[in-house]
C-alpha positions in Angstrom: -18.9 -13.7 -5.4 -15.8 -15.6 -6.6 -15.3 -12.9 -9.3 -15.3 -10.1 -6.6 -12.9 -12.1 -4.5 -10.5 -12.5 -7.4 -10.8 -8.8 -8.3 -10.0 -7.9 -4.6 -7.0 -10.3 -4.6 -5.7 -8.7 -7.9 -6.0 -5.2 -6.5 -4.3 -6.3 -3.3 -1.4 -7.9 -5.1 -1.0 -4.8 -7.3 -0.9 -2.5 -4.2 1.7 -4.8 -2.6 3.8 -4.9 -5.7 3.7 -1.1 -5.9 4.6 -0.6 -2.3 7.5 -3.1 -2.5 8.9 -1.4 -5.5 8.9 2.0 -3.8 10.4 0.5 -0.7 13.2 -1.2 -2.7 14.0 1.9 -4.8 17.4 3.4 -3.9 16.1 6.9 -4.3 13.3 6.6 -1.8 14.2 8.3 1.5 15.2 5.9 4.4 12.4 6.9 6.7 9.8 6.3 4.0 11.4 2.9 3.1 11.1 1.8 6.8 7.5 2.9 7.0 6.6 1.1 3.7 8.5 -2.1 4.7 6.5 -2.2 8.0 3.3 -1.5 6.0 3.9 -4.3 3.6 4.6 -6.7 6.5 1.2 -5.7 8.0 -0.6 -6.2 4.7 0.8 -9.7 4.4 -0.4 -10.6 7.9 -3.4 -12.8 8.2 -4.9 -11.5 11.5 -7.6 -9.4 9.8 -9.7 -9.6 6.7 -8.3 -8.3 3.5 -10.6 -5.2 3.5 -9.6 -4.4 7.1 -5.9 -4.6 6.2 -6.5 -2.4 3.1 -8.3 0.2 5.2 -5.5 0.3 7.7 -2.9 0.6 5.0 -4.8 3.5 3.3 -4.8 5.3 6.6 -1.1 4.8 7.1 -0.3 5.7 3.5 -2.3 8.9 4.0 0.1 9.8 6.9 3.2 8.7 4.9 2.3 10.9 1.9 2.1 14.0 4.1 5.9 13.9 4.6 7.2 17.2 3.2 10.5 15.5 2.3 8.9 12.9 0.0 9.8 13.3 -3.7 6.7 14.0 -5.7 7.1 10.9 -7.9 7.1 8.7 -4.8 3.9 10.4 -3.6 2.2 9.8 -6.9 3.2 6.1 -6.9 1.9 5.7 -3.3 -1.4 7.3 -4.4 -1.6 4.6 -7.1 -1.3 2.0 -4.3 -4.0 3.8 -2.3 -6.3 3.7 -5.4 -5.7 -0.1 -5.7 -6.5 -0.6 -2.0 -9.6 1.5 -2.2 -11.0 -1.0 -4.8 -11.0 -3.8 -2.2 -14.5 -4.4 -0.8 -16.0 -7.4 1.0 
């Protein structure tokens, strides 16, 4: 049980780090930076369980990655964050 919780925390931290890096990258479009900054703030909130926050973030990231103006390298990086969030289970 504790091992799964530690694994969830590691996946969560990896996703947060990835999202923060993309949001702070100067080549990321401003509208995507804003969305990612809001998403990171929501992920750091403590209102819901980690798995609920991860599921909400995956849904929002799916919408964000549909932006036709998004550079392909940003989209791929965001998919990595989605993959990390999908590993979180409670």
